[in-house]
C-alpha positions as a Markdown table, in Angstrom:
| # | Residue | x | y | z |
|---|---|---|---|---|
| 1 | Met | 0.0 | 0.0 | 0.0 |
| 2 | Lys | 2.8 | 2.4 | 0.8 |
| 3 | Lys | 4.5 | 1.7 | -2.5 |
| 4 | Val | 1.2 | 2.5 | -4.3 |
| 5 | Asp | 1.0 | 5.8 | -2.5 |
| 6 | Asp | 4.6 | 6.7 | -3.2 |
| 7 | Tyr | 4.0 | 5.8 | -6.9 |
| 8 | Ser | 0.9 | 7.9 | -7.2 |
| 9 | Gln | 2.3 | 11.0 | -5.7 |
| 10 | Pro | 5.4 | 11.8 | -7.9 |
| 11 | Pro | 3.4 | 12.8 | -11.1 |
| 12 | Phe | 1.8 | 15.7 | -9.2 |
| 13 | Phe | 5.2 | 16.9 | -8.0 |
| 14 | Val | 6.7 | 16.3 | -11.4 |
| 15 | Phe | 4.2 | 18.7 | -12.9 |
| 16 | Ile | 4.1 | 21.2 | -10.0 |
| 17 | Val | 7.8 | 21.5 | -9.0 |
| 18 | Pro | 9.3 | 22.6 | -12.4 |
| 19 | Val | 6.5 | 25.2 | -12.8 |
| 20 | Val | 7.1 | 26.6 | -9.3 |
| 21 | Glu | 10.8 | 26.6 | -9.8 |
| 22 | Arg | 10.5 | 28.3 | -13.1 |
| 23 | Ala | 8.2 | 31.0 | -11.8 |
| 24 | Phe | 10.4 | 31.4 | -8.7 |
| 25 | Phe | 13.6 | 31.8 | -10.7 |
| 26 | Val | 12.0 | 34.1 | -13.2 |
| 27 | Leu | 10.8 | 36.4 | -10.4 |
| 28 | Leu | 14.1 | 36.2 | -8.6 |
| 29 | Asn | 16.1 | 37.0 | -11.7 |
| 30 | Lys | 13.7 | 39.9 | -12.6 |
| 31 | Phe | 14.1 | 41.3 | -9.0 |
| 32 | Val | 17.9 | 40.8 | -8.9 |
| 33 | Tyr | 18.4 | 42.2 | -12.4 |
| 34 | Asp | 16.2 | 45.2 | -11.7 |
| 35 | Tyr | 18.0 | 45.8 | -8.4 |
| 36 | Phe | 21.5 | 45.5 | -9.8 |
| 37 | Ile | 20.6 | 47.5 | -12.9 |
| 38 | Lys | 19.2 | 50.3 | -10.8 |
| 39 | Lys | 22.1 | 50.2 | -8.5 |
| 40 | Thr | 24.6 | 50.2 | -11.4 |
| 41 | Val | 22.8 | 53.1 | -13.1 |
| 42 | Arg | 22.7 | 55.0 | -9.8 |
| 43 | Ser | 26.4 | 54.5 | -9.2 |
| 44 | Val | 27.2 | 55.4 | -12.8 |
| 45 | Asp | 25.1 | 58.6 | -12.4 |
| 46 | Cys | 27.0 | 59.4 | -9.2 |
| 47 | Ala | 30.3 | 58.8 | -10.9 |
| 48 | Val | 29.3 | 61.0 | -13.8 |
| 49 | Ser | 28.1 | 63.8 | -11.6 |
| 50 | Val | 31.4 | 63.6 | -9.5 |
| 51 | Leu | 33.4 | 63.7 | -12.7 |
| 52 | Glu | 31.4 | 66.7 | -14.0 |
| 53 | Met | 32.1 | 68.5 | -10.7 |
């Protein structure tokens, strides 16, 4: 009975886990890229304004 239960559960996870991981990584990448891009742009702006002064 336990083997049947174990065998019937994986398909659900096989479908759910990749979708959740994909969504999680997409959101994480979007957040990280936005954060780093904004930080880089801000530091570049600071450097440019310092150089202009």
